[in-house]
N, C-alpha and C positions, 0 to 999 in steps of 0.2 A: 665771102661775107660771113659765113657761119663761123669760120675760124676767128675772125675779129670779134664777133659777138661772144664766142666761147672764151676767148682770151680776156676780154673786158669783164665778163661775168666772174671768171676765176680771180682776176686781179682785184676786183672790187670785193669779192667775198673774202679773199685772203686779207685784204687791207682792213676790213671791218673786224674780222676774226682776230687778226694779230693785235689790233688795238685792245681787245678785251684780254688777250693773253699777255702781250708785252707792254701795253700802255700802263701808265702809273695812276692807279686809283689812290688819290691822296688820303682817303679815309682808311683804307685797308693796309697801308704801309705799316711796317713794324713800329715806326715812329709817326703816328698819324698827324695830319695837319689839324691845327687848332687855331682858335681866334679868341682874343680877350679884348673886350670893348668896354669903354666907360667914359665918364667925364672927370676931368681934373679942372675944377672951377668951370669956366665957360668952354674949355677945349674938349673936343670930341677926339678920343684917342683909340686907335685900333692897333693891336699887336698880332701879327700872324707868324706862327712858328710851327715847327714839327716837334712833337713831344715824345722823347725817348723814355723808356722805362729803366728802372734800376736793374731788374732781372738778376739780383744776387751779386752784381758786380761792384767792385770798389770804384767809386766815382771820383772823389776829390783827390787831386794830385796823382791820379792814376789814369782812368779813362779821360778825365778832364784835368790836364796838368795846370798847376799854378804858374802864374807869370807869363802865360802865352795867350794870344788872342783866340777867343772861342766864339763860334757862331751862336752860342747860347740856345742850343737846341740840336736838331739833326737836319740833314738834307740841305735845302736851300737856306741862305742866311735868314735869320729872324728879321722881320721888318716891323717898324713902328711908324705910324702916320698920325699927324695931328692937323686939324683943320685951321687952327690959329696958333700964333706963337704960344709956346708952353714954357712956364717957369718951373724948373726942377732944381731943388736945392739952391735957389737964389740965382740960377743961371738960365738964360733964355735959349730955348731950342726953337728956331724959326719954323713956321708952319711948313709942312711938307712930309715927304716919305723918306725914311732912312733905313739902312741896315743897322740892326742893334747887335753889337758885339759886346762881349765882356772880357776882362782879363781877371780871372779868379785869383784870389790870394787866400792865405790861411785865415786872415782876420778882416781884410779889406778887399773890395772888388772895385775895379774901374769899369764903368759903363761907357761904351763908345757908340756914338751916333755918327754913322758914316754916310756920305751922300750917294755912294754907289750901292743902292739897295737891291738891285737885281743881280745876284751872284750866287754861286753854289758854295755853301760853307764859308770858310774864311781863307780859302786858298789864294785868292787874288786881292786880299785885303791890302789897302794902300793907306797908310797913316796920313798922308798928305791930303786925303779926301775927308778927313774927320771934320764934322761940323761942331761937335761938342764932346768933351770927356768929363765925366763926373766920378767921384768916389763915394762908396757907401760901405758901411760896416756890415759884415755877414754875421748872422746869428744862428744859434741852434733852433731848429723848428720844434715846437712842442709836440708835433705829430709827424710821422713818417709819410713822405710823398713818393709813392712808387713811380708815378709819371710826372715829368716836368710840367710845371704850370705857371702861367703869368696871371696876374689880376690887375685891373685898372680900377682905382677907386678915387673918391674925392681927395684922399690923402696922398695919392701918387701911384707909383707902379711897384708891384711886389712880384718877386720871383721865388718859387719854391721847388726844391727837388731833393730827394733823399731826406737827410736830416738837417737841411740848410734852408735858410730864407734870407733874402736881401731886399731891402726897400729903398726906393728913391722917393723922397718927399717933395 
């Protein structure tokens, strides 16, 4: 009986200790978990993402290649959720939760809203599961953004990182 008690005590202790050592603390990751919330007209919109930093790296068409599907952040796929149908650039995104991918380009980006929102990165991205695709022009940001950032405002969704910004209206 003592052996069983000792075994269970050690197993429980190791399990709790290993969680602190090996578990993923979403805030202390190199690309911490972030959330952008706001209203676009009557719609309540939430974007959850992991925010990488530039760290002196070349970003566009290097770390993030042009013309390829990107998770638009780090770690898990970025997600966007709207409580009611949302109109973006004249197109309707039905209420729900989606993976938000982008296809960066030198002057224009494609925003992809995919119905498979629970996935790691874009490794299992399946175009046939897209709910909506939109394009937006990229612009030079007036300020440098070390860490990737999303904003949700009455005017739409904004993405900022490094010296770039892209808006969906």
